[in-house]
C-alpha positions as CSV (number, residue, x, y, z in Angstrom):
1,X,-14.8,-317.6,-162.3
2,X,-11.9,-317.7,-159.8
3,X,-12.6,-315.3,-157.0
4,X,-8.8,-314.8,-156.2
5,X,-7.7,-311.2,-156.8
6,X,-5.9,-310.8,-160.1
7,X,-2.2,-310.3,-159.9
8,X,0.0,-308.6,-162.5
9,X,3.8,-309.1,-162.7
10,X,5.9,-306.6,-164.6
11,X,9.4,-307.6,-165.6
12,X,11.8,-304.7,-165.6
13,X,11.7,-301.2,-164.1
14,X,12.9,-299.4,-167.2
15,X,11.0,-297.1,-169.4
16,X,8.5,-299.8,-170.5
17,X,7.8,-301.2,-167.1
18,X,7.4,-297.8,-165.4
19,X,5.0,-296.7,-168.2
20,X,2.9,-299.8,-167.9
21,X,2.7,-299.3,-164.1
22,X,1.6,-295.7,-164.5
23,X,-1.1,-296.7,-166.9
24,X,-2.4,-299.5,-164.8
25,X,-3.0,-297.1,-162.0
26,X,-4.2,-294.2,-164.0
27,X,-6.4,-295.9,-166.6
28,X,-7.6,-299.1,-164.8
29,X,-7.3,-297.9,-161.2
30,X,-5.4,-301.1,-160.6
31,X,-2.6,-301.4,-158.0
32,X,-2.2,-305.2,-157.4
33,X,1.0,-305.4,-159.5
34,X,4.6,-306.0,-158.7
35,X,7.6,-304.8,-160.8
36,X,10.7,-307.1,-160.5
37,X,13.9,-305.3,-161.4
38,X,17.3,-307.0,-161.5
39,X,19.2,-303.8,-160.6
40,X,19.1,-301.6,-157.6
41,X,17.2,-298.7,-159.2
42,X,14.9,-297.9,-162.0
43,X,15.8,-296.5,-165.4
44,X,16.9,-299.4,-167.6
45,X,19.2,-298.3,-170.4
46,X,19.3,-294.8,-168.9
47,X,20.5,-296.2,-165.6
48,X,23.1,-298.5,-167.1
49,X,24.7,-296.2,-169.8
50,X,26.7,-293.6,-168.0
51,X,29.5,-293.2,-170.4
52,X,30.8,-289.7,-171.2
53,X,28.5,-287.9,-173.6
54,X,25.6,-290.4,-173.3
55,X,22.5,-288.7,-174.7
56,X,19.3,-289.3,-176.6
57,X,19.1,-288.9,-180.4
58,X,15.4,-288.2,-180.3
59,X,14.1,-284.8,-179.1
60,X,13.2,-284.8,-175.4
61,X,9.7,-283.4,-176.0
62,X,8.9,-286.6,-178.0
63,X,11.1,-288.9,-176.0
64,X,8.7,-288.6,-173.0
65,X,5.2,-289.8,-172.0
66,X,2.3,-288.2,-173.8
67,X,0.6,-288.0,-170.4
68,X,3.6,-286.6,-168.6
69,X,4.9,-283.7,-170.7
70,X,8.1,-282.2,-169.4
71,X,8.4,-278.4,-169.9
72,X,11.8,-278.4,-168.3
73,X,14.0,-280.1,-170.9
74,X,17.1,-278.0,-171.0
75,X,18.2,-279.1,-174.5
76,X,16.5,-280.3,-177.7
77,X,18.4,-283.6,-177.3
78,X,18.5,-284.4,-173.6
79,X,21.5,-286.1,-172.0
80,X,21.5,-289.2,-169.8
81,X,21.3,-287.6,-166.3
82,X,18.3,-285.5,-167.3
83,X,16.5,-288.4,-168.8
84,X,17.1,-290.6,-165.8
85,X,15.9,-287.9,-163.5
86,X,12.7,-287.5,-165.5
87,X,11.9,-291.2,-165.0
88,X,12.9,-291.2,-161.3
89,X,10.6,-288.3,-160.7
90,X,7.7,-290.0,-162.4
91,X,8.3,-293.1,-160.3
92,X,8.1,-291.0,-157.1
93,X,5.1,-289.0,-158.4
94,X,3.0,-292.1,-159.1
95,X,4.2,-293.9,-155.9
96,X,5.7,-296.8,-157.7
97,X,8.8,-297.4,-155.6
98,X,6.8,-299.5,-153.0
99,X,5.6,-301.7,-155.9
100,X,9.2,-302.5,-157.1
101,X,11.3,-305.4,-155.8
102,X,14.9,-304.6,-156.7
103,X,17.9,-306.9,-157.1
104,X,15.5,-309.6,-158.3
105,X,15.7,-311.5,-161.6
106,X,12.7,-313.3,-163.2
107,X,14.2,-316.6,-164.1
108,X,11.3,-318.4,-165.8
109,X,7.6,-318.2,-166.6
110,X,5.5,-321.4,-166.9
111,X,1.8,-321.4,-167.9
112,X,-0.6,-323.3,-165.7
113,X,-3.6,-324.1,-167.8
114,X,-5.7,-325.3,-164.9
115,X,-5.2,-322.1,-162.9
116,X,-5.1,-319.9,-166.1
117,X,-2.1,-318.2,-164.5
118,X,1.7,-317.9,-164.9
119,X,4.1,-319.5,-162.4
120,X,6.8,-316.9,-162.1
121,X,10.2,-318.1,-160.7
122,X,12.2,-315.2,-159.2
123,X,15.6,-315.0,-157.6
124,X,16.4,-312.1,-155.2
125,X,20.0,-311.2,-154.3
126,X,20.9,-309.8,-150.9
127,X,23.3,-306.9,-151.7
128,X,24.8,-307.1,-148.2
129,X,25.9,-310.7,-148.0
130,X,25.5,-311.9,-151.7
131,X,23.1,-314.7,-150.8
132,X,20.3,-315.5,-153.2
133,X,16.7,-316.6,-152.5
134,X,14.5,-318.3,-155.1
135,X,10.7,-318.5,-154.9
136,X,7.7,-319.1,-157.3
137,X,4.7,-316.8,-157.3
138,X,1.5,-316.9,-159.4
139,X,0.2,-314.1,-161.6
140,X,-2.7,-314.1,-164.0
141,X,-1.1,-311.4,-166.2
142,X,2.6,-310.9,-167.0
143,X,4.2,-308.0,-168.8
144,X,7.7,-308.4,-170.1
145,X,9.3,-305.0,-170.2
146,X,13.0,-306.1,-170.0
147,X,14.0,-303.8,-172.9
148,X,15.7,-304.3,-176.2
149,X,19.1,-302.5,-175.6
150,X,20.1,-304.2,-172.3
151,X,22.5,-307.0,-173.1
152,X,25.9,-305.7,-174.3
153,X,27.0,-307.0,-177.7
154,X,30.7,-308.0,-177.8
155,X,32.6,-308.8,-181.0
156,X,33.6,-312.5,-181.2
157,X,37.3,-311.9,-180.9
158,X,40.1,-314.2,-179.8
159,X,42.3,-313.3,-176.8
160,X,39.7,-311.4,-174.7
161,X,41.0,-313.0,-171.5
162,X,44.7,-312.3,-172.1
163,X,44.7,-308.5,-172.3
164,X,46.5,-307.0,-169.3
165,X,44.8,-303.7,-169.1
166,X,41.3,-302.5,-168.3
167,X,38.7,-303.7,-170.8
168,X,35.0,-302.9,-170.7
169,X,31.8,-302.2,-172.7
170,X,30.5,-298.7,-173.0
171,X,27.3,-299.7,-171.2
172,X,29.4,-300.9,-168.2
173,X,31.7,-297.9,-168.1
174,X,34.4,-298.1,-165.5
175,X,34.6,-294.6,-164.1
176,X,37.5,-295.6,-161.9
177,X,39.7,-296.1,-164.9
178,X,41.9,-293.0,-165.4
179,X,42.3,-292.5,-169.2
180,X,44.8,-289.6,-168.9
181,X,48.1,-290.4,-170.7
182,X,46.7,-293.7,-172.0
183,X,46.5,-295.2,-175.4
184,X,42.8,-296.2,-175.7
185,X,41.4,-298.5,-178.3
186,X,37.7,-298.2,-179.1
187,X,36.2,-301.1,-181.0
188,X,33.2,-300.1,-183.0
189,X,31.9,-296.8,-184.4
190,X,28.2,-296.9,-183.8
191,X,26.0,-294.5,-181.7
192,X,27.7,-295.0,-178.4
193,X,31.2,-294.8,-179.6
194,X,30.3,-291.7,-181.7
195,X,29.1,-290.1,-178.4
196,X,32.0,-290.9,-176.0
197,X,35.0,-290.6,-178.4
198,X,34.6,-286.8,-178.7
199,X,34.4,-286.5,-174.9
200,X,37.3,-288.7,-173.9
201,X,39.5,-287.2,-176.6
202,X,39.0,-283.6,-175.3
203,X,42.0,-284.4,-173.1
204,X,45.0,-284.2,-175.5
205,X,46.9,-286.7,-173.4
206,X,44.4,-289.4,-174.2
207,X,45.3,-291.1,-177.5
208,X,42.2,-292.7,-179.0
209,X,42.4,-295.3,-181.8
210,X,39.0,-296.1,-183.2
211,X,38.9,-299.5,-184.9
212,X,36.1,-299.6,-187.5
213,X,34.7,-302.1,-189.9
214,X,31.9,-300.2,-191.6
215,X,31.2,-296.5,-191.9
216,X,27.9,-295.1,-190.7
217,X,25.6,-292.4,-192.0
218,X,25.8,-289.2,-189.9
219,X,23.4,-286.3,-190.0
220,X,23.8,-282.9,-188.3
221,X,22.6,-282.8,-184.7
222,X,21.1,-279.4,-184.6
223,X,21.4,-279.3,-180.8
224,X,20.3,-276.1,-178.9
225,X,19.4,-275.0,-175.4
226,X,15.8,-273.9,-174.6
227,X,15.4,-270.3,-173.6
228,X,13.8,-269.5,-170.3
229,X,10.9,-267.9,-172.1
230,X,10.3,-271.1,-174.1
231,X,10.2,-273.3,-170.9
232,X,7.9,-270.7,-169.3
233,X,5.6,-270.9,-172.3
234,X,5.5,-274.7,-172.1
235,X,4.5,-274.5,-168.4
236,X,1.9,-271.8,-168.6
237,X,0.4,-271.4,-172.1
238,X,-2.4,-274.0,-172.6
239,X,-1.5,-276.5,-175.3
240,X,1.9,-275.0,-176.1
241,X,3.9,-278.0,-175.0
242,X,1.4,-280.4,-176.6
243,X,1.5,-278.5,-179.9
244,X,5.3,-278.4,-179.9
245,X,5.4,-282.2,-179.2
246,X,3.0,-282.9,-182.1
247,X,4.9,-280.7,-184.5
248,X,8.2,-282.2,-183.5
249,X,6.8,-285.8,-184.0
250,X,5.3,-285.0,-187.3
251,X,8.5,-283.4,-188.6
252,X,10.5,-286.5,-187.7
253,X,8.0,-289.2,-188.8
254,X,8.0,-288.0,-192.4
255,X,11.6,-289.2,-192.6
256,X,10.3,-292.8,-193.1
257,X,10.1,-292.0,-196.8
258,X,13.8,-292.8,-197.2
259,X,13.3,-296.5,-196.0
260,X,11.2,-298.1,-198.8
261,X,13.6,-299.4,-201.5
262,X,11.4,-297.9,-204.2
263,X,11.9,-294.4,-203.1
264,X,15.4,-294.2,-204.7
265,X,15.1,-290.6,-205.9
266,X,14.1,-289.2,-202.5
267,X,16.7,-291.3,-200.7
268,X,19.3,-290.3,-203.3
269,X,18.7,-286.6,-202.7
270,X,18.9,-287.2,-198.9
271,X,22.2,-289.2,-199.2
272,X,23.8,-286.4,-201.3
273,X,23.0,-283.8,-198.6
274,X,24.3,-286.1,-195.9
275,X,27.6,-286.9,-197.7
276,X,28.0,-283.2,-198.3
277,X,27.8,-282.6,-194.6
278,X,30.4,-285.3,-193.9
279,X,32.8,-283.8,-196.4
280,X,32.5,-280.4,-194.9
281,X,33.1,-281.7,-191.4
282,X,35.5,-284.7,-191.5
283,X,39.2,-284.6,-192.5
284,X,39.7,-285.1,-196.2
285,X,42.0,-288.1,-195.6
286,X,39.0,-290.0,-194.2
287,X,36.4,-289.0,-196.8
288,X,36.6,-292.2,-198.8
289,X,36.6,-294.5,-195.8
290,X,33.7,-292.6,-194.2
291,X,31.5,-293.0,-197.2
292,X,29.0,-295.9,-196.7
293,X,28.5,-298.4,-199.5
294,X,24.9,-299.2,-198.4
295,X,21.7,-297.2,-198.5
296,X,21.0,-294.7,-195.7
297,X,18.7,-296.1,-193.1
298,X,19.9,-299.7,-193.4
299,X,21.8,-299.3,-190.1
300,X,21.0,-296.9,-187.3
301,X,21.5,-293.3,-188.6
302,X,23.8,-291.4,-186.2
303,X,22.9,-287.9,-185.1
304,X,26.4,-286.4,-185.1
305,X,27.5,-285.5,-181.5
306,X,30.8,-284.0,-182.7
307,X,32.4,-287.2,-183.9
308,X,33.4,-285.7,-187.3
309,X,34.9,-282.7,-185.6
310,X,37.0,-284.7,-183.2
311,X,38.6,-286.6,-186.1
312,X,40.7,-283.4,-186.7
313,X,42.4,-283.8,-183.3
314,X,45.9,-285.1,-183.4
315,X,45.2,-287.6,-180.6
316,X,42.3,-289.3,-182.6
317,X,43.1,-291.9,-185.2
318,X,40.8,-294.2,-187.3
319,X,41.9,-297.7,-188.3
320,X,39.8,-299.6,-190.8
321,X,39.5,-303.3,-191.6
322,X,38.4,-304.9,-188.4
323,X,40.1,-306.5,-185.4
324,X,41.6,-310.1,-185.7
325,X,42.6,-310.8,-182.1
326,X,43.4,-309.2,-178.8
327,X,46.8,-309.8,-177.2
328,X,48.4,-309.0,-173.8
329,X,49.3,-305.4,-174.6
330,X,46.9,-304.5,-177.4
331,X,45.3,-306.0,-180.5
332,X,46.1,-307.1,-184.0
333,X,44.0,-306.0,-186.9
334,X,43.0,-308.1,-189.9
335,X,45.9,-306.7,-191.9
336,X,48.4,-308.1,-189.4
337,X,49.4,-304.8,-187.8
338,X,49.7,-304.7,-184.0
339,X,48.5,-301.7,-182.0
340,X,49.8,-301.3,-178.5
341,X,47.0,-300.2,-176.0
342,X,46.6,-299.5,-172.3
343,X,42.7,-299.6,-172.3
344,X,40.2,-301.3,-174.6
345,X,36.6,-300.1,-174.8
346,X,33.9,-301.9,-176.6
347,X,31.5,-299.6,-178.5
348,X,29.8,-302.5,-180.2
349,X,26.2,-301.9,-179.2
350,X,23.7,-304.5,-177.9
351,X,22.0,-307.7,-178.7
352,X,18.3,-306.7,-179.4
353,X,17.1,-310.2,-178.3
354,X,19.2,-312.0,-175.6
355,X,19.4,-315.7,-176.5
356,X,20.2,-316.5,-172.9
357,X,17.3,-314.5,-171.4
358,X,14.1,-315.4,-169.7
359,X,12.9,-319.0,-170.0
360,X,9.2,-319.1,-170.9
361,X,7.0,-322.2,-171.3
362,X,3.5,-321.7,-172.6
363,X,0.5,-323.9,-173.4
364,X,1.2,-327.6,-174.0
365,X,4.8,-327.3,-172.8
366,X,5.8,-325.1,-175.8
367,X,8.9,-323.1,-175.0
368,X,9.1,-319.5,-176.3
369,X,12.6,-320.2,-177.6
370,X,11.3,-323.2,-179.5
371,X,8.4,-321.2,-181.0
372,X,10.8,-318.5,-182.1
373,X,13.1,-321.1,-183.7
374,X,10.1,-322.6,-185.6
375,X,9.4,-319.1,-187.0
376,X,13.0,-318.4,-188.0
377,X,13.4,-315.8,-185.2
378,X,11.5,-313.8,-182.6
379,X,8.1,-312.5,-183.7
380,X,4.8,-311.4,-182.0
381,X,1.4,-310.1,-183.1
382,X,1.8,-306.3,-183.2
383,X,5.0,-306.9,-181.2
384,X,2.8,-307.5,-178.1
385,X,1.1,-311.0,-177.9
386,X,2.3,-314.4,-178.9
387,X,0.2,-317.5,-179.9
388,X,0.5,-320.2,-177.3
389,X,1.3,-317.8,-174.5
390,X,-1.9,-316.4,-173.1
391,X,-1.9,-313.3,-170.9
392,X,1.7,-312.5,-171.7
393,X,2.5,-309.1,-173.2
394,X,5.9,-307.9,-174.5
395,X,6.7,-304.2,-174.4
396,X,9.2,-303.3,-177.1
397,X,8.8,-306.7,-178.5
398,X,9.8,-307.9,-182.0
399,X,9.4,-305.4,-184.8
400,X,8.2,-302.4,-182.7
401,X,11.2,-300.1,-182.9
402,X,11.8,-297.7,-185.7
403,X,14.9,-296.2,-187.3
404,X,13.8,-292.7,-186.8
405,X,11.1,-292.2,-184.2
406,X,10.5,-292.2,-180.4
407,X,10.5,-295.7,-179.0
408,X,8.5,-294.4,-176.0
409,X,5.7,-293.4,-178.3
410,X,5.7,-296.9,-179.7
411,X,5.7,-298.5,-176.2
412,X,2.8,-296.3,-175.2
413,X,0.7,-297.6,-178.1
414,X,1.6,-301.2,-177.2
415,X,0.5,-300.5,-173.6
416,X,-2.8,-298.9,-174.7
417,X,-3.4,-302.1,-176.7
418,X,-2.4,-304.5,-173.9
419,X,-4.6,-302.7,-171.4
420,X,-7.7,-303.4,-173.5
421,X,-6.9,-307.1,-173.2
422,X,-6.0,-306.9,-169.6
423,X,-9.1,-305.0,-168.5
424,X,-11.6,-308.0,-168.8
425,X,-9.2,-310.2,-166.8
426,X,-8.7,-307.6,-164.1
427,X,-12.4,-307.0,-163.8
428,X,-13.1,-310.7,-163.5
429,X,-15.0,-311.0,-166.8
430,X,-12.5,-313.3,-168.5
431,X,-9.6,-315.6,-167.4
432,X,-7.3,-315.3,-170.4
433,X,-6.8,-314.1,-174.0
434,X,-4.5,-315.6,-176.6
435,X,-3.9,-314.4,-180.1
436,X,-4.9,-316.9,-182.7
437,X,-2.0,-318.7,-184.4
438,X,-3.2,-318.1,-187.9
439,X,-3.7,-314.4,-187.2
440,X,-0.2,-313.9,-185.8
441,X,1.4,-315.9,-188.6
442,X,-0.4,-314.0,-191.3
443,X,0.5,-310.6,-189.8
444,X,4.2,-311.5,-189.4
445,X,4.5,-313.1,-192.8
446,X,3.2,-309.9,-194.3
447,X,5.4,-307.8,-192.0
448,X,8.5,-309.6,-193.2
449,X,7.4,-309.2,-196.8
450,X,7.1,-305.5,-196.3
451,X,10.5,-305.4,-194.4
452,X,12.1,-307.0,-197.4
453,X,11.0,-304.0,-199.4
454,X,13.0,-301.6,-197.2
455,X,16.6,-300.7,-197.0
456,X,16.9,-302.7,-193.7
457,X,17.1,-305.8,-195.8
458,X,20.2,-304.6,-197.7
459,X,23.0,-304.8,-195.1
460,X,24.3,-306.2,-191.8
461,X,22.8,-304.6,-188.6
462,X,21.7,-305.3,-185.1
463,X,18.2,-305.1,-186.4
464,X,18.7,-308.6,-187.8
465,X,19.1,-312.1,-186.5
466,X,22.2,-314.3,-186.9
467,X,25.9,-314.3,-185.9
468,X,26.5,-312.3,-189.1
469,X,23.5,-310.0,-188.5
470,X,22.1,-310.9,-191.9
471,X,19.1,-313.0,-190.8
472,X,15.5,-312.2,-190.1
473,X,14.7,-308.6,-189.3
474,X,13.4,-308.6,-185.7
475,X,13.7,-305.1,-184.4
476,X,12.0,-302.6,-186.8
477,X,8.5,-301.9,-187.9
478,X,8.0,-301.3,-191.7
479,X,6.1,-298.0,-191.7
480,X,5.8,-294.6,-190.2
481,X,5.1,-294.5,-186.5
482,X,1.6,-293.2,-187.1
483,X,0.8,-296.5,-188.8
484,X,1.8,-298.4,-185.7
485,X,-0.5,-296.2,-183.7
486,X,-3.3,-296.8,-186.2
487,X,-3.2,-300.6,-186.1
488,X,-2.8,-300.8,-182.3
489,X,-5.4,-298.3,-181.3
490,X,-8.1,-300.9,-180.9
491,X,-8.2,-304.6,-180.3
492,X,-9.9,-306.7,-182.9
493,X,-11.5,-309.3,-180.6
494,X,-11.9,-311.8,-183.4
495,X,-8.1,-312.1,-183.4
496,X,-8.2,-313.6,-179.9
497,X,-9.5,-316.8,-178.2
498,X,-10.8,-316.1,-174.8
499,X,-11.1,-318.6,-171.9
500,X,-13.8,-317.9,-169.3
501,X,-14.7,-314.8,-171.3
502,X,-18.5,-315.5,-171.7
503,X,-19.4,-312.5,-169.5
504,X,-17.1,-310.3,-171.4
505,X,-18.5,-311.5,-174.8
506,X,-22.1,-311.0,-173.6
507,X,-21.4,-307.4,-172.5
508,X,-19.6,-306.6,-175.8
509,X,-22.6,-308.0,-177.8
510,X,-25.0,-306.1,-175.6
511,X,-23.1,-302.8,-176.0
512,X,-22.8,-303.4,-179.8
513,X,-26.6,-303.8,-180.0
514,X,-27.1,-300.6,-178.0
515,X,-24.9,-298.6,-180.3
516,X,-26.8,-299.9,-183.3
517,X,-30.1,-298.8,-181.7
518,X,-28.5,-295.5,-180.8
519,X,-27.3,-295.0,-184.4
520,X,-30.7,-295.7,-185.8
521,X,-32.4,-293.3,-183.4
522,X,-29.7,-290.6,-184.2
523,X,-30.3,-291.0,-188.0
524,X,-34.1,-290.8,-187.4
525,X,-33.6,-287.6,-185.4
526,X,-31.7,-286.0,-188.2
527,X,-34.4,-286.6,-190.8
528,X,-36.9,-285.3,-188.4
529,X,-39.2,-286.7,-185.7
530,X,-42.5,-285.0,-184.9
531,X,-43.2,-283.8,-181.5
532,X,-39.8,-282.5,-180.7
533,X,-39.0,-278.8,-180.3
534,X,-35.6,-278.9,-182.0
535,X,-32.5,-280.8,-182.8
536,X,-31.0,-280.2,-179.3
537,X,-34.1,-281.7,-177.7
538,X,-33.9,-284.7,-180.0
539,X,-30.3,-285.4,-179.1
540,X,-30.9,-285.0,-175.3
541,X,-33.8,-287.4,-175.6
542,X,-31.8,-290.0,-177.5
543,X,-28.9,-289.9,-175.1
544,X,-31.3,-290.3,-172.2
545,X,-33.0,-293.2,-173.9
546,X,-29.6,-294.9,-174.6
547,X,-28.7,-294.5,-170.9
548,X,-32.0,-296.1,-169.8
549,X,-31.5,-299.0,-172.3
550,X,-28.0,-299.6,-170.9
551,X,-29.4,-299.6,-167.3
552,X,-32.2,-302.0,-168.2
553,X,-29.8,-304.5,-170.0
């Protein structure tokens, strides 16, 4: 076994990367890790998205770490500044800033079979003079936590270079652009656009034209501010915050019942209630256009941040049918009509998997991109490990997200799972673990079959591959979030091939034998063993015996 200290590289200082770092320190007492972050601060999507009205559509008490409950959330649905502050404070609390190298991109990963380690090529930019420095480091374990909603998705429109005014994506908001007195064209009507349009249209001098192709399903937000007494209770009453979190999670997770295709009656009742909400909130002239022709849940359901209400404003206009091309002073829609604009804002979401992202080469020279192509699109075993790529873990990997639940909870389960595989390597009892190809393929074939039985398979969405967003479903998990927790709670070691793992296997077999002996003794105690004074004496003796057996072995 190599005596070199084990090194862990974490790619990205967003939610997933920070969570992994916290757990490495807290659960494995391990600190020899480095987080490489391409930006100048932590936070990922909550650092990048600063558009007006940016907020979470999952309650804050669930959109937070289970080990770091926050009693100070001001609102049921927290906004971007409050979420970013939460993660910045955790980074300080756990002393992670010294472990982060900012302004650094991980360019490639190459597996070295002889060293049983990854060669990690990085490029660090100097913010002062713009120079860049490349180097390659070695790490036995790599965690990719680059995030799923990072790379802006732009519509493939002609003329994007000819427009004479400001033009930007919502995740790259240009706060220096003054929208007052301007005609603002917003392309897209998804979650981001639905949040910032009500905000920028509060100024009656801002004329907003929202160019839409497909209507979305909107549900009431139910936003409220927490009373001071509630926050006091979360801080001081034992288990109050934990119980509130559990109740909130359980109340949301049941909503998965609307996704299976077979649940037509339940989904139909839900759709009628949601359409009734739309018709009571939106202007009547838009009712037909705002009614989706696909089942609820196929695309991301939008928690209404005031979008329907703002449609009543005289300075807000909806235009349906899609955009054909952008011209110097505006754009032309598919019906041939020209709309003169001063500013264009893309509210077109993100690419869940960036095709121009990290270059990864695994065992035998197999590229990750090539492996994904051979499988018809990205996939991983439990969204976390990939055959042919040992000691590589993806946080928020393929088919981990949901359409209704907290992605942070999903990432926590992935990290708990990954830590079980990382521990033997960190402790020097194994060199690498790789999921078996047949195991991963069987899991993902079944997963795609089950996804085909959900409403996600019935329409275009960013959950899917392809330029038309009608390919393989790569983002979502087909089940309630509690099912993901169940299948990732414990590693099935038979699913993995280990290298240099003889010591680890020996210890596992030894521990298994001890538990068998312990179980036999426990059963014998329950049926009665002579010479003991009572059941409590029996149990104390058995636990003592188990301890001596473990010491002797």
